[in-house]
C-alpha positions in Angstrom: 67.1 54.6 10.5 70.9 53.3 10.7 72.7 52.9 7.6 73.4 49.2 8.9 69.7 48.4 8.6 68.9 50.5 5.5 71.8 48.1 3.9 70.9 44.8 5.5 67.5 45.4 3.6 68.8 46.4 0.7 70.9 43.2 0.3 68.0 41.1 1.3 66.0 42.3 -1.4 68.8 42.0 -4.3 69.1 38.3 -2.9 65.8 37.4 -2.9 65.5 38.9 -6.6 68.5 37.2 -7.7 67.9 34.2 -6.2 65.2 32.9 -8.7 67.7 34.0 -11.9 70.8 32.0 -10.2 68.5 28.9 -9.2 66.8 29.1 -13.0 70.8 29.4 -14.5 72.1 26.7 -12.4 69.1 24.2 -13.8 69.3 25.1 -17.5 73.2 25.0 -17.5 75.1 22.1 -19.0 75.9 19.3 -16.1 79.8 19.8 -17.3 79.4 23.5 -17.5 78.8 24.2 -14.1 80.4 26.5 -11.8 81.4 26.2 -7.9 78.1 29.0 -7.5 76.0 26.8 -9.7 76.6 23.8 -8.0 76.1 25.7 -4.5 72.8 27.2 -6.0 71.7 23.6 -6.6 72.8 22.0 -3.4 70.9 24.8 -1.3 67.7 24.5 -4.7 67.4 20.7 -4.0 65.8 20.5 -0.3 63.6 23.7 -1.3 62.4 21.9 -4.5 61.7 18.6 -3.0 59.5 20.0 0.1 57.8 22.5 -2.4 57.1 19.5 -4.6 55.8 17.6 -1.8 53.8 20.3 -0.3 52.3 20.8 -4.0 51.6 17.1 -4.0 49.9 17.1 -0.8 47.3 20.1 -1.5 46.7 18.9 -5.2 45.8 15.7 -3.4 43.7 17.3 -1.3 41.9 19.3 -3.6 41.4 16.3 -5.8 39.8 14.5 -3.1 37.5 17.5 -1.8 36.2 17.5 -5.6 36.0 13.8 -5.7 33.7 14.1 -2.5 32.1 16.8 -3.6 31.2 14.9 -6.8 30.4 11.9 -5.0 27.8 13.7 -2.8 26.0 15.0 -5.7 26.0 11.6 -7.4 24.6 9.9 -4.3 21.9 12.7 -3.7 21.5 12.3 -7.5 21.0 8.4 -7.0 18.8 8.5 -3.7 16.3 10.7 -5.6 16.1 8.3 -8.4 15.9 5.5 -6.5 12.9 7.4 -4.3 11.4 8.1 -7.6 11.6 4.6 -9.2 10.7 2.8 -5.9 7.1 5.4 -6.2 6.5 4.4 -9.5 7.0 1.0 -8.8 4.7 1.3 -6.1 2.0 3.2 -7.8 2.3 0.4 -10.7 2.2 -2.4 -8.0 -1.2 -0.4 -7.1 -2.4 -0.4 -10.5 -1.8 -3.8 -11.3 -3.3 -4.8 -8.2 -6.6 -2.7 -8.9 -6.6 -4.5 -12.3 -6.7 -7.8 -11.2 -9.5 -7.0 -8.7 -11.7 -5.3 -11.3 -11.0 -7.8 -13.6 -12.5 -10.9 -10.9 -15.1 -8.5 -10.1 -15.9 -8.5 -14.1 -15.5 -11.7 -13.4 -18.2 -12.2 -10.7 -20.8 -10.3 -12.8 -20.5 -12.7 -15.6 -21.4 -15.7 -12.7 -24.8 -13.7 -11.5 -27.8 -14.6 -13.8 -29.3 -11.1 -13.1 -28.4 -7.5 -14.4 -25.9 -5.9 -12.1 -24.8 -2.4 -11.2 -21.1 -1.7 -10.0 -20.4 0.8 -7.4 -17.7 1.9 -5.0 -17.2 2.7 -1.5 -17.0 6.5 -0.7 -18.1 6.4 3.0 -19.2 4.6 6.2 -20.9 5.7 9.4 -18.9 6.9 12.3 -18.4 3.6 14.3 -15.5 1.2 13.8 -17.4 -1.8 13.3 -19.8 0.7 10.9 -23.3 -1.1 9.8 -24.0 1.2 6.6 -21.9 1.7 3.6 -22.2 4.5 1.5 -21.6 3.4 -2.5 -21.1 5.9 -5.8 -22.7 4.1 -8.6 -20.6 4.1 -11.6 -23.4 4.5 -13.7 -27.0 6.1 -12.3 -29.3 3.3 -12.6 -33.2 4.4 -11.9 -34.0 0.6 -11.3 -31.8 0.4 -8.3 -34.5 0.1 -5.1 -34.5 -0.8 -1.5 -33.6 -4.7 -0.2 -31.8 -5.3 -3.7 -28.9 -7.5 -2.9 -25.2 -6.3 -2.7 -22.3 -8.6 -2.9 -18.6 -8.7 -3.4 -15.5 -10.6 -4.5 -15.9 -12.2 -1.2 -19.1 -12.7 -0.9 -22.6 -11.2 0.3 -22.6 -7.6 1.8 -26.1 -6.9 2.5 -28.9 -4.8 1.2 -29.8 -1.3 -0.3 -31.3 0.5 2.2 -31.6 4.0 0.7 -31.3 5.6 -2.7 -30.2 8.8 -3.8 -29.5 9.5 -7.5 -26.1 8.3 -8.0 -25.5 7.5 -3.7 -26.6 4.5 -2.2 -26.4 3.5 1.4 -26.4 -0.4 1.8 -27.1 -2.2 5.0 -24.2 -4.9 5.8 -25.0 -8.3 6.7 -24.3 -7.5 10.0 -27.1 -5.7 10.5 -29.4 -6.9 12.9 -32.1 -6.5 10.2 -30.2 -8.4 7.5 -31.3 -11.8 6.8 -30.5 -14.7 3.9 -31.2 -18.3 3.7 -28.4 -20.4 3.3 -26.7 -24.2 3.2 -23.5 -25.5 4.4 -21.5 -25.8 1.5 -20.0 -29.2 2.7 -23.0 -31.1 3.9 -26.1 -29.2 2.6 -27.3 -28.5 5.9 -30.2 -25.2 5.6 -30.2 -22.6 7.9 -31.0 -18.5 8.2 -28.2 -16.2 8.6 -29.4 -13.0 10.4 -26.9 -10.3 11.5 -25.8 -9.8 15.3 -25.9 -6.1 15.5 -23.1 -6.3 17.5 -21.2 -2.8 17.7 -17.8 -4.2 19.0 -17.3 -6.8 16.0 -18.6 -8.6 12.6 -20.4 -11.5 13.5 -23.8 -13.2 12.5 -25.9 -15.8 13.8 -27.1 -18.7 12.2 -30.8 -19.5 13.1 -33.1 -23.0 12.4 -29.9 -25.4 11.9 -31.7 -28.5 13.0 -30.2 -30.3 16.0 -29.5 -33.4 13.6 -27.6 -31.5 10.9 -24.0 -31.7 10.3 -22.3 -28.5 11.1 -18.8 -27.8 12.2 -16.0 -25.0 12.7 -14.7 -23.9 9.3 -17.9 -24.8 7.5 -18.6 -22.1 4.5 -22.2 -20.9 4.8 -23.4 -20.1 1.0 -26.8 -18.2 -0.2 -29.5 -21.0 -0.7 -31.0 -19.5 -3.7 -34.4 -18.6 -1.3 -35.5 -15.5 0.6 -33.5 -12.2 -0.2 -33.1 -12.9 -4.0 -29.5 -13.6 -3.3 -28.1 -15.6 -6.5 -27.3 -19.3 -5.2 -24.0 -20.3 -4.0 -22.8 -16.5 -2.9 -20.3 -16.8 0.1 -22.1 -15.4 3.5 -19.8 -16.6 6.3 -17.8 -19.0 8.0 -19.0 -20.9 11.2 -16.7 -19.9 13.9 -18.6 -21.6 17.0 -21.3 -24.6 17.0 -23.0 -24.8 20.6 -23.3 -27.8 22.2 -26.3 -30.0 21.3 -28.7 -30.6 23.9 -32.6 -31.0 23.9 -33.6 -27.7 21.8 -34.7 -28.2 18.1 -32.0 -26.1 16.7 -28.7 -25.4 17.2 -26.8 -22.5 18.3 -24.3 -21.7 15.3 -22.3 -18.3 15.5 -20.6 -17.3 12.0 -18.0 -14.8 10.7 -19.0 -13.0 7.5 -16.4 -13.5 4.7 -16.6 -10.1 3.7 -13.7 -7.9 5.3 -15.8 -4.7 5.6 -13.2 -2.9 7.0 -11.4 -3.1 3.1 -14.7 -3.5 1.5 -13.8 -0.9 -2.0 -16.0 -2.3 -5.0 -19.3 -4.0 -5.3 -22.1 -5.2 -7.3 -25.8 -4.3 -7.0 -28.1 -6.8 -8.5 -31.0 -5.7 -10.1 -34.1 -8.0 -10.2 -37.4 -7.2 -11.4 -39.0 -10.2 -9.2 -41.2 -8.9 -6.1 -39.6 -6.8 -3.4 -37.4 -8.6 -1.2 -38.8 -10.3 2.2 -35.7 -10.8 4.4 -37.9 -13.3 6.7 -39.2 -15.2 3.9 -36.6 -17.9 4.2 -36.7 -18.0 7.9 -40.4 -18.3 7.5 -39.9 -21.5 5.5 -37.9 -22.8 7.6 -40.2 -22.6 10.9 -43.2 -24.0 8.9 -41.3 -27.4 8.2 
C-alpha cells in the first residue's frame, strides 16, 4: 500500500471520530462564543440533522402504523370471534324460547283434551319423502298405550297408533289410506268422513259422504265430530282444497289438505281412552246408513 493511501485512510478515520466531538462542542457552546470553526460545523450539521430527524420521524411513523395495524387486526379478530359467539348464543336462546312456547302450547292443548294423554317426540319416519308412518319415543312409558289410539299435535290430527314396543310407538298418519275419522265443516256444520289417500307424492286426504246439498267451499276447515275414532270433538283435521262440480251423484267430490305439517312434526300427544277399540269405519258406516 502507498503512503498516500495509508495517510488518507488515517485522516478519514480521525475526521469521522472527531466529527461528533466538534458537533457536540458547537451545539453546547454559547452562541456569542462560537468560533468560525464552530459556525462552519453547525452549518454543515444542520442539513444532516434535518435529514436524520426526517428519517427518524418517517421510520417512527412506519413502525407506529405497523404496530397500530397489528393491534387493529388483533382487535378485529377478537371482535369477530366475540360476534360469532354472541350470534350463536342468541340463536340458541331464540331456539330455546321457541321450543318453550311450543311446549307451553302443547301443555295447553293437553288441558283441553278430556281424556288422559301421553306426550311423545318424533324420532324417525319411514324412508319415503312423503312418509306415512312416524316413529315416536314416549316421554313416560305407559302400558295403557295401545294400537288405534288417537294421536294429535298443536296443529291438529296426526293419526293413530299402529304399533307399540315399550317406549317406542309407530303412528299411522292421517294421510295413510287406512286412516279415517268423522268430521264436520266448522263453518257450516256439514258432515263428512275424512280418509287418507295414501298418495306417495303428496300429503292429501279425501272427504267422503258429503251430501250434494251441503255447503262446502275451498278453504273450509274440517274438524273432528267426536264420533268414530275417539278423537275429541273440534280437533282440526284438514282444510278443503277442492270441491268437485255438483252433479247427479248423492255425494260431493271433496279433496283436502291436512292441517298438520308432517315434515316438521316434532311433539305429539297420544290420547288414552278406556272405551272400546276404535273402528275407523264406524262414522262412515253411520253416514252411509242415513
